[in-house]
C-alpha positions, 0 to 999 in steps of 0.5 A: 588188461582187456581188448578194446579198453583203455590203459596208460604207457609209462615210459622211463627214459634213462641211460644204458649204463645207468646201474642200481646195486651193481645191476643195470637199472633198465633190467631191474625195472623190468624184473620188478614190473614182472614181480608186480604183475604187470601186463609186460615191459619192453626196454629200447636202446636208442642210437643218439640222444641227450637229456637235462645235462645237454651232454649228447650220447651215442653210439660210435663203434670206436668207443669203449663205453656204449652209453646211449639212451634207452627207454623202458615202456610198460602198458597196463591198467592205469591203476596197476601202473602208477602203484608200480612207479610209486614203488620204483620211484625212490630208486629213480630219485636216488640216481646219480644221473638224471631221468624222465618218466611219463604217462600217456593214455592208449587204446588196447586194440588187443591183448592176449597173454601167453603161457607164464614161464619163468626162467 
């Protein structure tokens, strides 16, 4: 990805407790994005939200389970992001609960990759 270029942002809206093969879906997407060589991925936890089921999920300190909305965001070159989405789409289709994936064009003002450190 280059400075002052066009890219796309992939947003995947899921639940914080959604799992695939005993691991959190959001974590699995991030690890797969890294393996795929994408520029980066970020998971943001929401406070309150609802999806197609119209069930409102919110953070309340007295609840045992913290099922809240999360958004996984990935920004990179369009071809890379769309190719990556094709690889994770079968996983999203198998999910018990719903999800939403969107893309939008973004302008990359500045991108400076750091040193790669895999822990």
